[in-house]
NULO-656948 format. One record per residue (C-alpha): x, y, z; residue in three letters. Coordinates in steps of 0.5 Angstrom, whole numbers, plus 2048, in hexadecimal, padded with zeros to 3 digits. Layout:
N
XYZala ...
***
This chain:
401
92D8E3907met 92C8DE90Casn 9308D890Apro 92B8D390Dleu 9268D6908arg 9298D1902ala 9268CB905his 91F8CE904trp 91C8CF8FDgln 91A8D68FEleu 91A8DB8F9asp 9218DF8FApro 91E8E58F7glu 9198E68FDile 91A8E8904thr 9158E2907phe 9138E490Eleu 90C8E090Easn 90F8D9910his 9098D9915gly 9038D9910ser 9058D390Cphe 90C8D190Egly 9118CF909ala 9148C8907cys 91B8C7907pro 91E8C3901thr 9208BD904thr 9198BC907val 9168BD900ser 91B8B88FDala 9188B3902val 9118B5900gln 9138B48F9thr 9168AD8FAglu 90F8AB8FEleu 90B8AD8F9arg 90F8A98F4thr 90E8A38F8arg 9078A48F9ile 9068A48F1glu 90B89F8F0arg 90689A8F3glu 90089E8F6pro 8FC8978F9val 9028958FCala 90489B900phe 8FD89D902phe 8FB896904met 901893907arg 906899908glu 90389F90Acys 90089D911glu 90789B914gly 90A8A2911leu 9048A6914leu 9068A291Basp 90D8A491Aala 90C8AC918ala 9078AC91Earg 90C8A9923ala 9118AE921ala 90C8B4922leu 9098B1928ala 9108B192Bala 9128B8929phe 90B8BB92Cval 90B8B7932gly 9058B3931ala 9038AB930pro 9038A9929ala 8FC8A6929asp 8F98AC92Casp 8FB8B0926ile 8F78B091Fala 8FA8B3919leu 8F68B9915val 8F88BD910arg 8F88C4914asn 8F68C791Aala 8F08CA918thr 8EE8C3916ala 8F08C191Dgly 8EB8C6920val 8E68C491Casn 8E68BD91Dthr 8E58BE925val 8E08C4924leu 8DC8BF91Farg 8DC8B9924ser 8D98BD92Aleu 8D28BC92Cglu 8D08C392Eleu 8C98C6930gly 8C68CC931pro 8C98D1936gly 8D08CD936asp 8D68D2935glu 8DC8D2931leu 8E18D6933leu 8E78D992Fthr 8EB8E092Fthr 8EB8E692Aasp 8F28E3928his 8EF8DD925val 8F18DB91Etyr 8EB8DD919asn 8EA8D6916ala 8E98D391Dcys 8E48D991Farg 8E08D7919asn 8E08D091Bala 8DE8D1923leu 8D88D6920his 8D68D091Bhis 8D58CB920val 8D28CF925ala 8CD8D2921asp 8CB8CB91Farg 8CA8C9926ala 8C78CF929gly 8CD8D092Dala 8D18D792Earg 8D88D992Cval 8DB8DD932val 8E18E2930val 8E68E4936ala 8EA8EA934asp 8F18EA935val 8F58F1934pro 8FA8F292Fphe 8FF8F5931pro 9008F2938leu 9058F293Darg 9058EB93Fasp 9018E493Easp 8FD8E5944gly 8F88E9940ala 8F78E393Cval 8F68DE942val 8F18E3945asp 8ED8E593Fala 8EC8DE93Dval 8EA8DB944leu 8E68E1945gly 8E18DF940ala 8E08D8942val 8D98D7944ser 8D58D1947pro 8D38D093Fhis 8DA8CF93Cthr 8DB8C9939val 8E28CA935leu 8E78CF935val 8EB8D092Eleu 8F18D392Fleu 8F78D592Basp 8FE8D392Dhis 9018D8929ile 8FC8DD926thr 8FC8DE91Fser 8FB8E691Epro 8FF8E8924thr 9048E3924gly 9048E292Cleu 9058DB930val 8FF8DB934leu 9008D793Bpro 8FC8D1939val 8FF8CD93Fasp 8FC8D1944arg 8F68D2941ile 8F58CB93Fval 8F68C9947ala 8F18CE949ala 8EC8CB944leu 8ED8C4946arg 8EC8C694Dgln 8E58C994Barg 8E38C3947gly 8E48C7941val 8E78C393Aasp 8EC8C7937ser 8EE8C792Fleu 8F58CA92Eval 8F68CD927asp 8FD8CC926gly 8FE8CD91Fala 9058D1920his 9078CD926ala 90B8C7924pro 9128C9922gly 9118D0925met 9108CE92Cval 9128C8930glu 90C8C3931leu 90A8BE936asp 9038BD935leu 9028B893Bthr 9058BD940ala 9008C293Dleu 8FA8BE93Egly 8F58C1938ala 8EF8BD936thr 8F18BE92Ftyr 8F78C192Ctyr 8F88C2924thr 8FE8C5921gly 9018C691Aasn 9088C2918cys 9088C6911his 90A8CD915lys 9108CD919trp 9118C5918leu 9128C7911cys 90E8C090Ethr 90B8C1908pro 9048C4908lys 8FE8C190Agly 9018BD911ser 8FF8BE917ala 8FC8BA91Ephe 8F68BA923leu 8F88B892Atyr 8F28B592Dval 8F28B3935his 8F08AB935pro 8EA8AD939asp 8E78B1933arg 8E98AD92Egln 8E38A992Dpro 8DF8AF92Carg 8E38B2927ile 8E28B091Farg 8E68B2919pro 8E38B7914leu 8E28B190Fser 8DF8AB911ile 8E28A590Eser 8E489E90Ehis 8E789E915gly 8DF89F918ala 8DE898917asn 8E4895917ser 8E588E91Apro 8EC88F91Darg 8ED88E924thr 8F5890924asp 8F3897924arg 8EF89C927ser 8E989F923arg 8EC8A6924phe 8F28A3920arg 8EE89F91Bleu 8EA8A5919glu 8EF8AA919phe 8F48A6915asp 8F08A590Ftrp 8EB8AA90Dala 8EC8A9905gly 8F18A9900thr 8F68AF901asp 8FD8B1901asp 9008AF907pro 9078B1905thr 9078B8909pro 9068B4910trp 90B8AF90Eleu 9108B490Dcys 90F8B6914ile 9158B2917pro 91A8B5911ala 9188BC913ala 9198BB91Aleu 9208B7919glu 9228BD914trp 9208C3918leu 9238C091Egly 92A8BF91Cgln 92A8C6919leu 92D8C991Fphe 9328C6923pro 92D8C7929gly 9288C3926gly 9208C5926trp 9218C992Cpro 9278CE929glu 9228CF923leu 91C8D1927arg 9218D692Barg 9248D8925his 91D8DA921asn 91A8DD928his 9208E2928glu 9208E3921leu 9198E5922ala 91A8EA928val 9208ED924ala 91B8EE91Egly 9168F1922arg 91A8F6925ala 91D8F891Eval 9158F991Cleu 9138FD922leu 919902921glu 91790391Aala 91090491Cleu 912909922gly 90E904927val 91290592Eala 90F8FF931glu 90E8F892Fala 9078F692Epro 9098EF932ala 90E8EC937pro 9148E8933glu 9128E2938ser 90B8E2934met 90F8E192Dleu 9118DB929gly 9138DC922ser 90D8E1920leu 90D8E8922ala 9078ED921ala 9078F5921val 9028FA920pro 9028FE91Aile 8FE904918pro 8F7903916ala 8F590390Farg 8F390990Cthr 8ED907908asp 8EA90490Fgly 8EA8FD90Bala 8EC8F690Dgly 8EE8F090Bthr 8EC8E990Cser 8F18E390Dpro 8F18E1906met 8F28E8903thr 8F88EC903ile 8F98F3906asp 8FB8F8901pro 9018FA905leu 9038F2905gln 9038F38FEasp 9078F98FDtrp 90C8F6902leu 90C8F08FDphe 90C8F38F6his 9108F98F8glu 9158F68FDhis 9158EF8FCarg 9138EE903ile 90E8E8905glu 90B8EA90Bval 9048EA90Epro 8FF8F090Fval 8F98EE913met 8F38F2915ser 8F28F191Dtrp 8EF8F1921pro 8EA8F591Cala 8EB8F9916ala 8EE8FE915pro 8F38FC91Aarg 8F98F8918arg 8FE8F491Aleu 9058F1917leu 9078EB919arg 90F8E8918ile 9118E1918ala 9188DE91Aala 91A8D8917gln 9228D5916ala 9228D890Ftyr 9218DF911asn 9268E4913his 9268EB917leu 9278EF911asp 9208EC90Easp 91D8F0914tyr 9218F6912arg 91F8F690Barg 9188F690Dleu 9198FC912gly 91C90090Dala 9168FE908ala 91190090Eleu 91490790Fala 913908907ala 90B906907val 90790B903pro 90290F907asp 8FC90C903ser 8FE905906leu 8FF90790Dgly 90690A90Dgly 903910911asn 90590F918arg 90391691Bser 
***
């Protein structure tokens, strides 16, 4: 077992290969959250009325430096889905407007797109991105080829959830900017997995989770909004900031920094998580990202061999710390929704104590299996999964003939 696993609270009896879904918080960072929660309950009024704003400023500043954006352009939100919804629900759409995304989009965000489009009489356009694919040029061509004079916003996953691909968002965002089309990048998996420089990227909007690859407590994310668009973006909860008389902060800051009483400790743990993970390897964050990428690539190779797949479904350059491989379709023809568990996933968990996601994609009965690689994982974890996949019963899709 990887000795670094001792720093996480994960069940030692489980081979945990699904860091991507909900993350996992190190013991050290959890201890910081416990201290903060104790501090809140010791004197709630003092904390929320006198201390919290400064602590949020410090957390935002640390995060902003890490993702390469001005701190005043970042709002703290609970998760990337909330970030996407915040932008979409702030748009003023009309009949004929088009919202463009890809068929690799996260299901929750697809639902948000259709919700706002349906209410406004607008239309959701989906660009088909092939998978397997040989290079990222296919992504660029598919997205830009679907842009029309009616496109008002393009929602892009920086790292796709079902297929685990790092998309070339820099090239796409630059091309969209030249065409006068706004971009919303769903970077749910990006912070901590890939190096970010949001100022250089130039996206109109960017949202990312901290509770995944930054390993903060659950419910910690951010939304970057370009200064030109901040006057039109409102939080999902309108609260005291909407009519605050303060002039020392922007309306964007005042509205997003207080949306009602809530637990701010997941955000306040961001500096501790950045510092702790940054010292885990001698080379700091660059070495951690490189380690996880190389482990994901090696783990995928193990699975491809176990499944008898000769060609990788995507180039290594398009992988971060996730990798997806096609697996045999369900024999019953059924599929799973994002919040239900495939029978094969259940079988791997109960029979082999392996936690790894199996999902219907692009549509049932076709399926993908997605592995994640975090510092606590070891190549033997993927070998264990490969051996289990070789013994899958035919009733669960084990027959590959």
